[in-house]
KOLGU-4560 file (N, C-alpha, C; in nm, 3 decimals, padded with zeros to 5 digits):
<recs>
<n_xx: 05.498 n_yy: -12.362 n_zz: 03.421 ca_xx: 05.391 ca_yy: -12.504 ca_zz: 03.451 c_xx: 05.297 c_yy: -12.477 c_zz: 03.539 mol: A seq: 1 type: MET>
<n_xx: 05.181 n_yy: -12.511 n_zz: 03.470 ca_xx: 05.017 ca_yy: -12.494 ca_zz: 03.566 c_xx: 05.070 c_yy: -12.535 c_zz: 03.702 mol: A seq: 2 type: PRO>
<n_xx: 04.997 n_yy: -12.455 n_zz: 03.776 ca_xx: 04.991 ca_yy: -12.465 ca_zz: 03.924 c_xx: 04.949 c_yy: -12.582 c_zz: 03.977 mol: A seq: 3 type: HIS>
<n_xx: 04.825 n_yy: -12.623 n_zz: 03.907 ca_xx: 04.788 ca_yy: -12.785 ca_zz: 03.987 c_xx: 04.888 c_yy: -12.900 c_zz: 03.921 mol: A seq: 4 type: ASP>
<n_xx: 04.997 n_yy: -12.910 n_zz: 03.869 ca_xx: 05.061 ca_yy: -13.005 ca_zz: 03.810 c_xx: 05.110 c_yy: -13.071 c_zz: 03.923 mol: A seq: 5 type: THR>
<n_xx: 05.052 n_yy: -13.208 n_zz: 03.913 ca_xx: 05.100 ca_yy: -13.304 ca_zz: 04.019 c_xx: 05.281 c_yy: -13.369 c_zz: 04.005 mol: A seq: 6 type: GLU>
<n_xx: 05.251 n_yy: -13.403 n_zz: 03.836 ca_xx: 05.418 ca_yy: -13.467 ca_zz: 03.819 c_xx: 05.390 c_yy: -13.418 c_zz: 03.702 mol: A seq: 7 type: GLU>
<n_xx: 05.540 n_yy: -13.451 n_zz: 03.632 ca_xx: 05.604 ca_yy: -13.412 ca_zz: 03.518 c_xx: 05.592 c_yy: -13.558 c_zz: 03.458 mol: A seq: 8 type: VAL>
<n_xx: 05.573 n_yy: -13.566 n_zz: 03.334 ca_xx: 05.619 ca_yy: -13.714 ca_zz: 03.247 c_xx: 05.711 c_yy: -13.675 c_zz: 03.094 mol: A seq: 9 type: VAL>
<n_xx: 05.806 n_yy: -13.715 n_zz: 03.112 ca_xx: 05.888 ca_yy: -13.728 ca_zz: 02.980 c_xx: 05.916 c_yy: -13.853 c_zz: 02.917 mol: A seq: 10 type: LEU>
<n_xx: 05.900 n_yy: -13.835 n_zz: 02.766 ca_xx: 05.892 ca_yy: -13.953 ca_zz: 02.707 c_xx: 05.982 c_yy: -13.944 c_zz: 02.588 mol: A seq: 11 type: LEU>
<n_xx: 06.044 n_yy: -14.012 n_zz: 02.541 ca_xx: 06.132 ca_yy: -14.030 ca_zz: 02.389 c_xx: 06.079 c_yy: -14.132 c_zz: 02.304 mol: A seq: 12 type: CYS>
<n_xx: 06.016 n_yy: -14.069 n_zz: 02.209 ca_xx: 05.994 ca_yy: -14.200 ca_zz: 02.099 c_xx: 06.044 c_yy: -14.190 c_zz: 01.963 mol: A seq: 13 type: GLU>
<n_xx: 06.039 n_yy: -14.286 n_zz: 01.895 ca_xx: 06.084 ca_yy: -14.296 ca_zz: 01.750 c_xx: 05.955 c_yy: -14.357 c_zz: 01.677 mol: A seq: 14 type: ASP>
<n_xx: 05.860 n_yy: -14.264 n_zz: 01.575 ca_xx: 05.775 ca_yy: -14.311 ca_zz: 01.523 c_xx: 05.813 c_yy: -14.354 c_zz: 01.402 mol: A seq: 15 type: PRO>
<n_xx: 05.933 n_yy: -14.345 n_zz: 01.372 ca_xx: 05.991 ca_yy: -14.402 ca_zz: 01.206 c_xx: 06.058 c_yy: -14.556 c_zz: 01.196 mol: A seq: 16 type: ASP>
<n_xx: 06.026 n_yy: -14.598 n_zz: 01.339 ca_xx: 06.112 ca_yy: -14.714 ca_zz: 01.379 c_xx: 06.021 c_yy: -14.823 c_zz: 01.246 mol: A seq: 17 type: ALA>
<n_xx: 06.079 n_yy: -14.968 n_zz: 01.212 ca_xx: 06.016 ca_yy: -15.018 ca_zz: 01.124 c_xx: 05.889 c_yy: -15.101 c_zz: 01.171 mol: A seq: 18 type: PRO>
<n_xx: 05.855 n_yy: -15.131 n_zz: 01.323 ca_xx: 05.747 ca_yy: -15.230 ca_zz: 01.372 c_xx: 05.680 c_yy: -15.085 c_zz: 01.417 mol: A seq: 19 type: ASP>
<n_xx: 05.684 n_yy: -14.964 n_zz: 01.375 ca_xx: 05.590 ca_yy: -14.902 ca_zz: 01.461 c_xx: 05.652 c_yy: -14.813 c_zz: 01.586 mol: A seq: 20 type: GLY>
<n_xx: 05.594 n_yy: -14.734 n_zz: 01.650 ca_xx: 05.644 ca_yy: -14.653 ca_zz: 01.723 c_xx: 05.733 c_yy: -14.677 c_zz: 01.873 mol: A seq: 21 type: THR>
<n_xx: 05.857 n_yy: -14.673 n_zz: 01.859 ca_xx: 05.925 ca_yy: -14.719 ca_zz: 01.944 c_xx: 05.966 c_yy: -14.648 c_zz: 02.068 mol: A seq: 22 type: PHE>
<n_xx: 05.971 n_yy: -14.724 n_zz: 02.153 ca_xx: 05.984 ca_yy: -14.612 ca_zz: 02.307 c_xx: 06.145 c_yy: -14.621 c_zz: 02.362 mol: A seq: 23 type: LEU>
<n_xx: 06.194 n_yy: -14.521 n_zz: 02.353 ca_xx: 06.370 ca_yy: -14.502 ca_zz: 02.371 c_xx: 06.335 c_yy: -14.470 c_zz: 02.513 mol: A seq: 24 type: HIS>
<n_xx: 06.230 n_yy: -14.398 n_zz: 02.578 ca_xx: 06.268 ca_yy: -14.371 ca_zz: 02.736 c_xx: 06.128 c_yy: -14.296 c_zz: 02.781 mol: A seq: 25 type: TRP>
<n_xx: 06.136 n_yy: -14.345 n_zz: 02.913 ca_xx: 05.981 ca_yy: -14.307 ca_zz: 02.971 c_xx: 06.014 c_yy: -14.267 c_zz: 03.120 mol: A seq: 26 type: LEU>
<n_xx: 06.007 n_yy: -14.150 n_zz: 03.201 ca_xx: 06.003 ca_yy: -14.136 ca_zz: 03.310 c_xx: 05.880 c_yy: -14.075 c_zz: 03.363 mol: A seq: 27 type: VAL>
<n_xx: 05.820 n_yy: -14.099 n_zz: 03.459 ca_xx: 05.695 ca_yy: -14.060 ca_zz: 03.523 c_xx: 05.741 c_yy: -14.024 c_zz: 03.664 mol: A seq: 28 type: THR>
<n_xx: 05.650 n_yy: -13.918 n_zz: 03.721 ca_xx: 05.700 ca_yy: -13.875 ca_zz: 03.884 c_xx: 05.797 c_yy: -13.768 c_zz: 03.878 mol: A seq: 29 type: GLY>
<n_xx: 05.839 n_yy: -13.706 n_zz: 03.792 ca_xx: 05.954 ca_yy: -13.607 ca_zz: 03.772 c_xx: 05.888 c_yy: -13.452 c_zz: 03.880 mol: A seq: 30 type: ILE>
<n_xx: 05.931 n_yy: -13.425 n_zz: 03.971 ca_xx: 05.907 ca_yy: -13.297 ca_zz: 04.029 c_xx: 05.890 c_yy: -13.197 c_zz: 03.956 mol: A seq: 31 type: ASP>
<n_xx: 05.748 n_yy: -13.109 n_zz: 03.947 ca_xx: 05.729 ca_yy: -13.015 ca_zz: 03.884 c_xx: 05.803 c_yy: -12.887 c_zz: 03.923 mol: A seq: 32 type: PRO>
<n_xx: 05.876 n_yy: -12.910 n_zz: 04.047 ca_xx: 05.955 ca_yy: -12.793 ca_zz: 04.083 c_xx: 06.077 c_yy: -12.796 c_zz: 04.037 mol: A seq: 33 type: THR>
<n_xx: 06.107 n_yy: -12.934 n_zz: 03.973 ca_xx: 06.276 ca_yy: -12.926 ca_zz: 03.903 c_xx: 06.285 c_yy: -12.822 c_zz: 03.842 mol: A seq: 34 type: ALA>
<n_xx: 06.419 n_yy: -12.784 n_zz: 03.812 ca_xx: 06.453 ca_yy: -12.657 ca_zz: 03.698 c_xx: 06.525 c_yy: -12.745 c_zz: 03.641 mol: A seq: 35 type: SER>
<n_xx: 06.613 n_yy: -12.853 n_zz: 03.643 ca_xx: 06.694 ca_yy: -12.922 ca_zz: 03.553 c_xx: 06.774 c_yy: -13.041 c_zz: 03.601 mol: A seq: 36 type: GLY>
<n_xx: 06.795 n_yy: -13.114 n_zz: 03.507 ca_xx: 06.864 ca_yy: -13.209 ca_zz: 03.589 c_xx: 07.019 c_yy: -13.287 c_zz: 03.479 mol: A seq: 37 type: VAL>
<n_xx: 07.103 n_yy: -13.306 n_zz: 03.632 ca_xx: 07.233 ca_yy: -13.297 ca_zz: 03.570 c_xx: 07.291 c_yy: -13.440 c_zz: 03.488 mol: A seq: 38 type: PRO>
<n_xx: 07.355 n_yy: -13.414 n_zz: 03.426 ca_xx: 07.424 ca_yy: -13.475 ca_zz: 03.301 c_xx: 07.421 c_yy: -13.637 c_zz: 03.352 mol: A seq: 39 type: GLU>
<n_xx: 07.352 n_yy: -13.759 n_zz: 03.322 ca_xx: 07.404 ca_yy: -13.865 ca_zz: 03.368 c_xx: 07.289 c_yy: -13.919 c_zz: 03.504 mol: A seq: 40 type: GLY>
<n_xx: 07.189 n_yy: -13.824 n_zz: 03.552 ca_xx: 07.125 ca_yy: -13.851 ca_zz: 03.641 c_xx: 06.991 c_yy: -13.829 c_zz: 03.632 mol: A seq: 41 type: ASN>
<n_xx: 06.912 n_yy: -13.899 n_zz: 03.713 ca_xx: 06.770 ca_yy: -13.928 ca_zz: 03.698 c_xx: 06.716 c_yy: -13.808 c_zz: 03.697 mol: A seq: 42 type: GLN>
<n_xx: 06.553 n_yy: -13.779 n_zz: 03.629 ca_xx: 06.506 ca_yy: -13.631 ca_zz: 03.683 c_xx: 06.478 c_yy: -13.650 c_zz: 03.825 mol: A seq: 43 type: PRO>
<n_xx: 06.466 n_yy: -13.558 n_zz: 03.898 ca_xx: 06.437 ca_yy: -13.560 ca_zz: 04.048 c_xx: 06.311 c_yy: -13.592 c_zz: 04.074 mol: A seq: 44 type: PRO>
<n_xx: 06.280 n_yy: -13.699 n_zz: 04.168 ca_xx: 06.172 ca_yy: -13.747 ca_zz: 04.225 c_xx: 06.116 c_yy: -13.868 c_zz: 04.071 mol: A seq: 45 type: GLY>
<n_xx: 06.176 n_yy: -13.885 n_zz: 03.940 ca_xx: 06.150 ca_yy: -13.924 ca_zz: 03.824 c_xx: 06.181 c_yy: -14.086 c_zz: 03.858 mol: A seq: 46 type: GLY>
<n_xx: 06.069 n_yy: -14.174 n_zz: 03.819 ca_xx: 06.078 ca_yy: -14.333 ca_zz: 03.808 c_xx: 06.115 c_yy: -14.366 c_zz: 03.618 mol: A seq: 47 type: LEU>
<n_xx: 06.219 n_yy: -14.383 n_zz: 03.640 ca_xx: 06.252 ca_yy: -14.464 ca_zz: 03.519 c_xx: 06.213 c_yy: -14.615 c_zz: 03.418 mol: A seq: 48 type: GLU>
<n_xx: 06.107 n_yy: -14.622 n_zz: 03.332 ca_xx: 06.049 ca_yy: -14.782 ca_zz: 03.339 c_xx: 06.136 c_yy: -14.781 c_zz: 03.218 mol: A seq: 49 type: TRP>
<n_xx: 06.114 n_yy: -14.942 n_zz: 03.191 ca_xx: 06.163 ca_yy: -15.026 ca_zz: 03.091 c_xx: 06.155 c_yy: -14.953 c_zz: 02.913 mol: A seq: 50 type: HIS>
<n_xx: 06.220 n_yy: -14.921 n_zz: 02.829 ca_xx: 06.229 ca_yy: -14.894 ca_zz: 02.688 c_xx: 06.185 c_yy: -15.034 c_zz: 02.603 mol: A seq: 51 type: ASN>
<n_xx: 06.176 n_yy: -14.968 n_zz: 02.479 ca_xx: 06.148 ca_yy: -15.106 ca_zz: 02.402 c_xx: 06.270 c_yy: -15.189 c_zz: 02.375 mol: A seq: 52 type: ASP>
<n_xx: 06.347 n_yy: -15.132 n_zz: 02.411 ca_xx: 06.525 ca_yy: -15.215 ca_zz: 02.419 c_xx: 06.496 c_yy: -15.314 c_zz: 02.529 mol: A seq: 53 type: PHE>
<n_xx: 06.397 n_yy: -15.304 n_zz: 02.654 ca_xx: 06.409 ca_yy: -15.401 ca_zz: 02.718 c_xx: 06.478 c_yy: -15.345 c_zz: 02.884 mol: A seq: 54 type: GLY>
<n_xx: 06.524 n_yy: -15.241 n_zz: 02.863 ca_xx: 06.605 ca_yy: -15.155 ca_zz: 02.969 c_xx: 06.582 c_yy: -15.053 c_zz: 03.020 mol: A seq: 55 type: GLU>
<n_xx: 06.593 n_yy: -15.046 n_zz: 03.142 ca_xx: 06.555 ca_yy: -14.938 ca_zz: 03.241 c_xx: 06.641 c_yy: -14.822 c_zz: 03.186 mol: A seq: 56 type: ILE>
<n_xx: 06.571 n_yy: -14.681 n_zz: 03.145 ca_xx: 06.627 ca_yy: -14.557 ca_zz: 03.144 c_xx: 06.629 c_yy: -14.521 c_zz: 02.964 mol: A seq: 57 type: GLY>
<n_xx: 06.704 n_yy: -14.459 n_zz: 02.943 ca_xx: 06.717 ca_yy: -14.423 ca_zz: 02.866 c_xx: 06.806 c_yy: -14.459 c_zz: 02.729 mol: A seq: 58 type: TYR>
<n_xx: 06.777 n_yy: -14.547 n_zz: 02.645 ca_xx: 06.858 ca_yy: -14.584 ca_zz: 02.535 c_xx: 06.875 c_yy: -14.494 c_zz: 02.384 mol: A seq: 59 type: SER>
<n_xx: 06.981 n_yy: -14.436 n_zz: 02.316 ca_xx: 06.962 ca_yy: -14.376 ca_zz: 02.252 c_xx: 06.944 c_yy: -14.433 c_zz: 02.130 mol: A seq: 60 type: GLY>
<n_xx: 06.936 n_yy: -14.308 n_zz: 02.007 ca_xx: 06.867 ca_yy: -14.343 ca_zz: 01.896 c_xx: 06.940 c_yy: -14.485 c_zz: 01.786 mol: A seq: 61 type: PRO>
<n_xx: 06.873 n_yy: -14.527 n_zz: 01.761 ca_xx: 06.969 ca_yy: -14.708 ca_zz: 01.677 c_xx: 06.885 c_yy: -14.704 c_zz: 01.546 mol: A seq: 62 type: GLN>
<n_xx: 06.875 n_yy: -14.603 n_zz: 01.443 ca_xx: 06.800 ca_yy: -14.668 ca_zz: 01.344 c_xx: 06.877 c_yy: -14.772 c_zz: 01.280 mol: A seq: 63 type: PRO>
<n_xx: 06.787 n_yy: -14.900 n_zz: 01.239 ca_xx: 06.866 ca_yy: -14.997 ca_zz: 01.162 c_xx: 06.903 c_yy: -14.933 c_zz: 01.000 mol: A seq: 64 type: PRO>
<n_xx: 07.040 n_yy: -14.998 n_zz: 01.011 ca_xx: 07.155 ca_yy: -14.977 ca_zz: 00.874 c_xx: 07.061 c_yy: -14.973 c_zz: 00.787 mol: A seq: 65 type: PRO>
<n_xx: 07.091 n_yy: -14.871 n_zz: 00.668 ca_xx: 06.976 ca_yy: -14.817 ca_zz: 00.556 c_xx: 06.860 c_yy: -14.814 c_zz: 00.568 mol: A seq: 66 type: GLY>
<n_xx: 06.845 n_yy: -14.786 n_zz: 00.639 ca_xx: 06.693 ca_yy: -14.688 ca_zz: 00.725 c_xx: 06.740 c_yy: -14.540 c_zz: 00.649 mol: A seq: 67 type: ASP>
<n_xx: 06.641 n_yy: -14.477 n_zz: 00.622 ca_xx: 06.645 ca_yy: -14.344 ca_zz: 00.611 c_xx: 06.669 c_yy: -14.232 c_zz: 00.772 mol: A seq: 68 type: GLU>
<n_xx: 06.720 n_yy: -14.160 n_zz: 00.812 ca_xx: 06.741 ca_yy: -14.118 ca_zz: 00.909 c_xx: 06.579 c_yy: -14.097 c_zz: 01.028 mol: A seq: 69 type: PRO>
<n_xx: 06.576 n_yy: -14.132 n_zz: 01.140 ca_xx: 06.476 ca_yy: -14.135 ca_zz: 01.199 c_xx: 06.428 c_yy: -14.022 c_zz: 01.319 mol: A seq: 70 type: HIS>
<n_xx: 06.321 n_yy: -13.969 n_zz: 01.328 ca_xx: 06.309 ca_yy: -13.874 ca_zz: 01.392 c_xx: 06.216 c_yy: -13.898 c_zz: 01.520 mol: A seq: 71 type: ARG>
<n_xx: 06.315 n_yy: -13.841 n_zz: 01.648 ca_xx: 06.290 ca_yy: -13.897 ca_zz: 01.752 c_xx: 06.223 c_yy: -13.751 c_zz: 01.820 mol: A seq: 72 type: TYR>
<n_xx: 06.107 n_yy: -13.801 n_zz: 01.926 ca_xx: 06.018 ca_yy: -13.681 ca_zz: 01.994 c_xx: 06.038 c_yy: -13.689 c_zz: 02.121 mol: A seq: 73 type: PHE>
<n_xx: 06.118 n_yy: -13.621 n_zz: 02.168 ca_xx: 06.116 ca_yy: -13.595 ca_zz: 02.314 c_xx: 05.988 c_yy: -13.507 c_zz: 02.331 mol: A seq: 74 type: PHE>
<n_xx: 05.902 n_yy: -13.524 n_zz: 02.445 ca_xx: 05.785 ca_yy: -13.474 ca_zz: 02.505 c_xx: 05.776 c_yy: -13.480 c_zz: 02.668 mol: A seq: 75 type: ARG>
<n_xx: 05.742 n_yy: -13.353 n_zz: 02.691 ca_xx: 05.717 ca_yy: -13.358 ca_zz: 02.824 c_xx: 05.584 c_yy: -13.310 c_zz: 02.864 mol: A seq: 76 type: LEU>
<n_xx: 05.545 n_yy: -13.360 n_zz: 02.971 ca_xx: 05.399 ca_yy: -13.311 ca_zz: 02.970 c_xx: 05.386 c_yy: -13.337 c_zz: 03.119 mol: A seq: 77 type: TYR>
<n_xx: 05.320 n_yy: -13.152 n_zz: 03.165 ca_xx: 05.295 ca_yy: -13.164 ca_zz: 03.290 c_xx: 05.124 c_yy: -13.253 c_zz: 03.290 mol: A seq: 78 type: ALA>
<n_xx: 05.110 n_yy: -13.318 n_zz: 03.420 ca_xx: 04.941 ca_yy: -13.379 ca_zz: 03.411 c_xx: 04.933 c_yy: -13.369 c_zz: 03.577 mol: A seq: 79 type: VAL>
<n_xx: 04.782 n_yy: -13.400 n_zz: 03.574 ca_xx: 04.729 ca_yy: -13.312 ca_zz: 03.688 c_xx: 04.725 c_yy: -13.472 c_zz: 03.801 mol: A seq: 80 type: ARG>
<n_xx: 04.767 n_yy: -13.589 n_zz: 03.763 ca_xx: 04.810 ca_yy: -13.703 ca_zz: 03.847 c_xx: 04.847 c_yy: -13.775 c_zz: 03.785 mol: A seq: 81 type: GLU>
<n_xx: 04.916 n_yy: -13.839 n_zz: 03.902 ca_xx: 05.005 ca_yy: -13.997 ca_zz: 03.851 c_xx: 04.952 c_yy: -14.072 c_zz: 03.724 mol: A seq: 82 type: PRO>
<n_xx: 05.028 n_yy: -14.133 n_zz: 03.617 ca_xx: 04.952 ca_yy: -14.228 ca_zz: 03.578 c_xx: 04.923 c_yy: -14.329 c_zz: 03.572 mol: A seq: 83 type: LEU>
<n_xx: 04.862 n_yy: -14.404 n_zz: 03.535 ca_xx: 04.795 ca_yy: -14.562 ca_zz: 03.599 c_xx: 04.895 c_yy: -14.625 c_zz: 03.460 mol: A seq: 84 type: LYS>
<n_xx: 04.971 n_yy: -14.716 n_zz: 03.458 ca_xx: 05.003 ca_yy: -14.749 ca_zz: 03.337 c_xx: 05.065 c_yy: -14.923 c_zz: 03.406 mol: A seq: 85 type: LEU>
<n_xx: 05.041 n_yy: -14.998 n_zz: 03.263 ca_xx: 05.071 ca_yy: -15.133 ca_zz: 03.298 c_xx: 05.225 c_yy: -15.140 c_zz: 03.344 mol: A seq: 86 type: PRO>
<n_xx: 05.278 n_yy: -15.310 n_zz: 03.372 ca_xx: 05.396 ca_yy: -15.297 ca_zz: 03.384 c_xx: 05.494 c_yy: -15.242 c_zz: 03.307 mol: A seq: 87 type: ARG>
<n_xx: 05.475 n_yy: -15.294 n_zz: 03.217 ca_xx: 05.574 ca_yy: -15.272 ca_zz: 03.066 c_xx: 05.526 c_yy: -15.185 c_zz: 02.985 mol: A seq: 88 type: HIS>
<n_xx: 05.512 n_yy: -15.060 n_zz: 02.995 ca_xx: 05.424 ca_yy: -14.981 ca_zz: 02.919 c_xx: 05.488 c_yy: -15.010 c_zz: 02.778 mol: A seq: 89 type: PRO>
<n_xx: 05.393 n_yy: -14.938 n_zz: 02.672 ca_xx: 05.456 ca_yy: -14.938 ca_zz: 02.502 c_xx: 05.448 c_yy: -14.777 c_zz: 02.505 mol: A seq: 90 type: ASN>
<n_xx: 05.486 n_yy: -14.696 n_zz: 02.378 ca_xx: 05.440 ca_yy: -14.592 ca_zz: 02.372 c_xx: 05.285 c_yy: -14.558 c_zz: 02.365 mol: A seq: 91 type: ALA>
<n_xx: 05.232 n_yy: -14.628 n_zz: 02.281 ca_xx: 05.033 ca_yy: -14.638 ca_zz: 02.298 c_xx: 05.007 c_yy: -14.629 c_zz: 02.417 mol: A seq: 92 type: ASP>
<n_xx: 05.052 n_yy: -14.719 n_zz: 02.533 ca_xx: 04.968 ca_yy: -14.743 ca_zz: 02.650 c_xx: 04.998 c_yy: -14.586 c_zz: 02.737 mol: A seq: 93 type: ASP>
<n_xx: 05.134 n_yy: -14.519 n_zz: 02.700 ca_xx: 05.161 ca_yy: -14.400 ca_zz: 02.792 c_xx: 05.069 c_yy: -14.284 c_zz: 02.741 mol: A seq: 94 type: VAL>
<n_xx: 05.050 n_yy: -14.289 n_zz: 02.551 ca_xx: 04.942 ca_yy: -14.204 ca_zz: 02.531 c_xx: 04.793 c_yy: -14.239 c_zz: 02.557 mol: A seq: 95 type: HIS>
<n_xx: 04.750 n_yy: -14.301 n_zz: 02.612 ca_xx: 04.612 ca_yy: -14.349 ca_zz: 02.639 c_xx: 04.575 c_yy: -14.344 c_zz: 02.780 mol: A seq: 96 type: ARG>
<n_xx: 04.701 n_yy: -14.323 n_zz: 02.873 ca_xx: 04.748 ca_yy: -14.262 ca_zz: 03.014 c_xx: 04.706 c_yy: -14.123 c_zz: 03.005 mol: A seq: 97 type: ALA>
<n_xx: 04.767 n_yy: -14.040 n_zz: 02.921 ca_xx: 04.747 ca_yy: -13.904 ca_zz: 02.912 c_xx: 04.646 c_yy: -13.873 c_zz: 02.884 mol: A seq: 98 type: LEU>
<n_xx: 04.555 n_yy: -13.943 n_zz: 02.851 ca_xx: 04.409 ca_yy: -13.853 ca_zz: 02.823 c_xx: 04.349 c_yy: -13.802 c_zz: 02.917 mol: A seq: 99 type: GLU>
<n_xx: 04.312 n_yy: -13.676 n_zz: 02.899 ca_xx: 04.229 ca_yy: -13.671 ca_zz: 03.026 c_xx: 04.318 c_yy: -13.598 c_zz: 03.159 mol: A seq: 100 type: GLY>
<n_xx: 04.458 n_yy: -13.660 n_zz: 03.123 ca_xx: 04.554 ca_yy: -13.567 ca_zz: 03.263 c_xx: 04.650 c_yy: -13.481 c_zz: 03.219 mol: A seq: 101 type: ARG>
<n_xx: 04.667 n_yy: -13.463 n_zz: 03.084 ca_xx: 04.752 ca_yy: -13.349 ca_zz: 03.068 c_xx: 04.722 c_yy: -13.198 c_zz: 03.061 mol: A seq: 102 type: GLU>
<n_xx: 04.796 n_yy: -13.149 n_zz: 03.141 ca_xx: 04.773 ca_yy: -12.999 ca_zz: 03.139 c_xx: 04.847 c_yy: -12.914 c_zz: 03.034 mol: A seq: 103 type: LEU>
<n_xx: 04.957 n_yy: -12.982 n_zz: 03.001 ca_xx: 05.037 ca_yy: -12.871 ca_zz: 02.905 c_xx: 05.119 c_yy: -12.993 c_zz: 02.847 mol: A seq: 104 type: ALA>
<n_xx: 05.208 n_yy: -12.940 n_zz: 02.750 ca_xx: 05.296 ca_yy: -12.972 ca_zz: 02.731 c_xx: 05.406 c_yy: -12.932 c_zz: 02.585 mol: A seq: 105 type: SER>
<n_xx: 05.551 n_yy: -12.937 n_zz: 02.585 ca_xx: 05.626 ca_yy: -12.956 ca_zz: 02.507 c_xx: 05.713 c_yy: -13.050 c_zz: 02.404 mol: A seq: 106 type: GLY>
<n_xx: 05.710 n_yy: -13.015 n_zz: 02.315 ca_xx: 05.773 ca_yy: -13.136 ca_zz: 02.239 c_xx: 05.927 c_yy: -13.081 c_zz: 02.160 mol: A seq: 107 type: THR>
<n_xx: 06.046 n_yy: -13.105 n_zz: 02.135 ca_xx: 06.177 ca_yy: -13.141 ca_zz: 02.096 c_xx: 06.186 c_yy: -13.239 c_zz: 01.992 mol: A seq: 108 type: LEU>
<n_xx: 06.216 n_yy: -13.210 n_zz: 01.857 ca_xx: 06.218 ca_yy: -13.339 ca_zz: 01.768 c_xx: 06.350 c_yy: -13.324 c_zz: 01.736 mol: A seq: 109 type: VAL>
<n_xx: 06.453 n_yy: -13.421 n_zz: 01.756 ca_xx: 06.566 ca_yy: -13.459 ca_zz: 01.655 c_xx: 06.592 c_yy: -13.568 c_zz: 01.563 mol: A seq: 110 type: GLY>
<n_xx: 06.650 n_yy: -13.565 n_zz: 01.454 ca_xx: 06.693 ca_yy: -13.627 ca_zz: 01.372 c_xx: 06.802 c_yy: -13.741 c_zz: 01.363 mol: A seq: 111 type: ARG>
<n_xx: 06.819 n_yy: -13.848 n_zz: 01.389 ca_xx: 06.953 ca_yy: -13.923 ca_zz: 01.375 c_xx: 06.973 c_yy: -14.018 c_zz: 01.224 mol: A seq: 112 type: PHE>
<n_xx: 07.065 n_yy: -14.048 n_zz: 01.157 ca_xx: 07.057 ca_yy: -14.147 ca_zz: 01.107 c_xx: 07.212 c_yy: -14.212 c_zz: 01.083 mol: A seq: 113 type: GLY>
<n_xx: 07.241 n_yy: -14.326 n_zz: 01.023 ca_xx: 07.350 ca_yy: -14.391 ca_zz: 01.015 c_xx: 07.460 c_yy: -14.334 c_zz: 00.871 mol: A seq: 114 type: ARG>
</recs>
C-alpha cells in the first residue's frame, strides 16, 4: 500500500450486463492498514453504498437466464483523498471520481453463468 494512501475503495462491477456496466458493490473509506475482512462483515472503516439492485452492500452475480457467463471485476484502489460521489453513484461516477486520486490498484476477475 503506498504510504500516502488516505483510504481504500472496493468496487465490484459486471461489464457484461445487458444495459451497461452494473455495480454490484461499492465500499469507500476502507482503512488502508486493514489486513482483511471477516466473512459477513463490512471492511474496517468502510462505508457501503447502494448498488444497482438498489440495496446497500454486496449483491452477488445474477446474469439474466440465457445470457453467456458474465465477468465480475473486483477492484481495489488506494486513493490519496476521499472520493466525491453523488448520492447514488453508478460505476461510471466511481471511475470519474477516481481520476487523479488513484495511487495503486489491483483487479480480480471472476466468471459466473447460469
